[in-house]
Structures are given as C-alpha cells and as structure tokens.
N, C-alpha and C positions, 0 to 999 in steps of 0.2 A: 656547455661551451664547446665550440669546435676546436680542432687541432690548431688552426690559425689563431683562434682566440687565446688558447694557452700560450702560444709562442709570443703573441703581442704582449700579454701580461708579463711574461718572463723578460721580454726585451725591455719593457718599461722599468722593471725592477733592476735589471743589470745596468741600464743607463744611470739610475739613481745610485746604485752601488759603486759605479765607477768614480763618482765624485767623492763618496765616503772612503772607498778603499785607497784612492790615490793619496789621501791625507793620513792614512793609518800607519801605526808602527808595524803592523803585520807586513805591509809591503815595503816600508822604509825606503821611500824614493830618494832620500838624501844619500843613503849608503849606496844605492844603485848608481846614482849619478857619480859617486866617488869611485866607482869601479867594481862594486860587489856584484856577485852573480846571484840570480834568483834560482838557479838550478840546484837540485839536490844530488847527493852522492849516488843514489840508485841509478838515475838516468844518465849521469855523467859517466859512470863506470860501464853501464850496459850498452849505451848507444855508442860510446867511444868517440874517436876522432871524426870530426865533421868538416875539417878544413877543405875548402874548395867544393863542397857538396851543396846541391840545391836542397833546401829543407822547407817543407810546408808545415806550418803549425796551425792545426785546427782548434777553434775555440780558444783563442789566445788572450782573451780579456784585453788589457791595455798593453800587452806586448812585452812584459819584462822577460819572460822565458825566450820569446822570439829574439829579442835583442841580445840576450845572454848567449844564444847560439851564434848570433852574428859576431859577437866579440871573440868567439872561438873559431871564426873563419868560415862559417857557413854562409851561403847566399840565401837569405831567408825571405819567406812570405808568410805573414800572419793573417788569419781569418777570424772574424768575430761578427756576431749579428747585432752588436750594440754600436750604433753610430758614435755615441759619446766615447766609448772605449777606443774605437779606431782613430778618432781624432786625437785623443791623448797619445796613443801609440805613435802616430805620425809625428806629433810634436816632439816626443822624446827622441825619436830617431834623428830628427833634424837637430835638436839641441845637442845631442851627444855625438853627432857626425858619424852615425852608423848607417850603413847601406841596408835598407829594409823596405819591403813593399808590403802594404796592408790592404786588405780587401774587406769591405763590409758586406757580409753575406751569412745567412744561415747555411749550415753544412749541406743540407739537401739541395739548396739552390746554387751551390758553388759551380757545378759544371756550366751553368749559364754565364758565369762571370770570369772563369779562369780555365784556360784550355792549354795547359802545358804539363809535361810530366816532371816529376821530382825524384831525386835520388832517395830522399827520406820524407816520410809523412810522420808527424809527431803529434801526440796529444797527451795531456797530463792532468791529474788531480782535480777531481770534482767536476768533470765535464760530461761523462757518459750519462749521468742521471737526467740531464736536461734534454735528452733525445728520445722521442717517442718511438722511432722506427729504426732499429739497429740494422735492418737489411739495407735501407737507403743509405745509412752512414757508411756501412762497409763497402757498398758499391762505389761511393764517392772516393773512399780511401784507395780502392783498387784502381779506379779510373785515373787518379792523380799520381800514381806511381809509374815510373819508367820500368821497362822490363828488367827484372833482377833487382829492383829497388827495395828499400827496407821500410816497413811500417813498425813503429815502436810506440807503445803506450805504457804509461805508469799511472795507476789510478787507486783510489780508495777502494778497499775490498767490498763487494756488495753485501757480504755477511755483516760487516760493521754498520752498514746503513740500516740494518734491521734492529739494532740493539736499542733498548730503552736507555734513559739517561744514566741508569746505574750500571750499564754495560753487561747485564746478565740476561734479562728476559728479552724475548722477541717483541718488538713493538709494531713493525711493518713486516709484511710477507717478504721472504727472500725471492719468491718467484715473480716473474713478470706479469703485468696486467695491462690491458688497454686503458684502464682508468688511471689517471695520474694521482700522485700523492699531493694533496693540497696542504700548504703550510702558510700560516700567517707569520710573516717575518718581522721581527723588531730589530732595527738597526741592520747591520750586515754581519756576515761571519767574521770579517776583519775588524769590526768595531760594533759590538752588540749594543753599546750605549748610544749610538748615533740616533739622531732624531729622524727616524723613518719607520713607517709601517707599510708593509706591502704584502702581496700574496704571490707565492711561487707554486709552480706545478712541475713535479718531477716524476720520473718513471723508474721502477725497479727493474734491473737487468741482472740475471744470474751469470756466473762465469760461463756456464754452458751456453747461454744465449749469445754472449759476446764471441766466444770461440767459434761457435757454429756460424754466426753471421759472417765472420772473416773468412772462414773456410768456404762457405757458400759463394763468396765473392771471388773465389779463385786464389786466395792467398795461402801460402804454405806456412803453417805455424812452426816456428823454430823452437820456441819455449814458452812456457807459462810458469812464472815464478811467483810465489806467495811469501809474504813477510809478516812476522808477528808484531810489527810496529808501524807507526805512521811517522813520516818525517815532519809532520806538523802536529802540534798539540791542539787539535781542533775539535775534539770531542769532549763532552762533559764528563765522560767516564774514563779518560786517559790521563796519565801523568808522565812527564818527561823522565825517562829512566837513565838516559845519558844524552849528551849533546846531539840534537837532531833526531832523536828517537823517542817516541811516546808510545806507551802501551797501557793495557788495562791492569791495574794493580792486582796481583795475585794470579794473573793469567798472562804473564809476560812472554811466555814461549808457547802459549796454547791457543790464542785467538788470532785469526788472520785480520790484518788491518789494511794491508796494501798488496797489490799484485802488479806484475808487469807482463807484457806480451811482446814478443818480437816475431814478426812474420815477414815473408818476402813475396814479391810478385814473381811469377814465372818468367824465366829468361826470355821466353818466346811470347809473352803476353803483350 
C-alpha cells in the first residue's frame, strides 16, 4: 500500500472514531460543555500563559484542547485530517461561543491551506505515531512559527509504545522504520467495546528522530523532559497511582511514559 493509502485508511478510521469518541466517558463532552478543561497539568504548567497569543494546534481531533486554549485567552486554529472531526470541532465552537478557526488538512499539506505565522504551535498525546515523515512535519512546524515563536509538544514516550501488554517485554522496535505498524482495531481507544473494527497504520519514532527533525528544521531545543507516568490510564500495563498519573506497577519511577519538548524559532527566521 502507498503512503496515501495508509493515510486514507487512517482518515477513515479517525472519522469513525470521532463518532465513538464524542459519546465516550473518556472525552466527557457534558463536562467540557459545563466548563471543564481537557488540558493536563504538564502542558498547562510548561506552556504557561497563552492570553492574547495566536496558537496553532496540529492534529487536534475534534478540538477539545484547541477550545480549552481558547478559554484561556489564546486565539486558536485547530488542524486535523478528519472531516468529521473538524465538523464537530466547528459545531462545538459555535455552540459554546468560543472564537476558533478549524482547518481540515493533513499536517504535510497545511502550507497549501494556511499561510500565517503563529506565536505558538502545539501538539499533544498520541499524534506523532500517525506521521510517516518527521522531516516534513518539523518543516511545517517551523514554517508556521513567527520569528521567536514557541513550539511545544507533550506526547506518550516512544519507549512505552514498544511494550507488550504486560509492560515488561519489547513488542515493537523502538527504532523507526519506513514500514508502518499495522493494527486491527476493535472499538476505539476511548471505548474499546464500541461496535467497530478497522485497521490502523502507525510509525515508530525514537526521541532522537524527533529532536533531530526539529533541529534540522531550524528550531532551537529549549528542553526535553521525560516523565515516569502518563496523564491518561490508556495502557493495559498501567494503573493510576494518583489522580491524573498512571504508571507501571513496580516500575513507578523507572519507566518513561511521557515526554515534552519546548523549542523556539530563531528571532530572525
């Protein structure tokens, strides 16, 4: 299958997941409508005050994080390749009277649809694995930042994606490959019992791959932080050890499950 074929298969899956996820307890749209934020302490603390800043959210799904940043005063634009997700994001923004702009686009095609610089480019949790070409991704990030702008990502640690269901043995390679990881999906990650069977295609990317791609695109890495917990209890091998923190039992301070990167565009770029 071609790269375009992989992308279309994933797009079809994410269209279907949008319907399932929007009804799930995982996303809890009722609480969000009542004013709850979908953002987690890591990104809230590390990215800080966004009031008055223009913020581009890549791979935004149906926009809860995008709209959460809008509630904090950012002027937001969300991007996702799923038409169904973008329609729902636009509907939520209108319903909640939040100023937000949404663009339906794959990341690599974004320069054809959006030509403006942003103060902040943001991406989070479970998105990097859907990208086959980190160089193209990083180039888009750099192109979308104004001079001196900030790129911030928080993501599940690539090491955690290699673990088997018991959280001990390696199941997938840590290192990147041009061949995607093919998975037959039952339900969705937000509702495993949902009536859906589909196929996904994902790519492994090491921390070295990610940092190198951003640096090659001209961004200055300010920090790389790693955390021994996930803010989501989304793995079969983790348990919640305290509110908002899940870890591998017996390896609570030993196994990396999340990382964050903050980088900046050159003031003269």
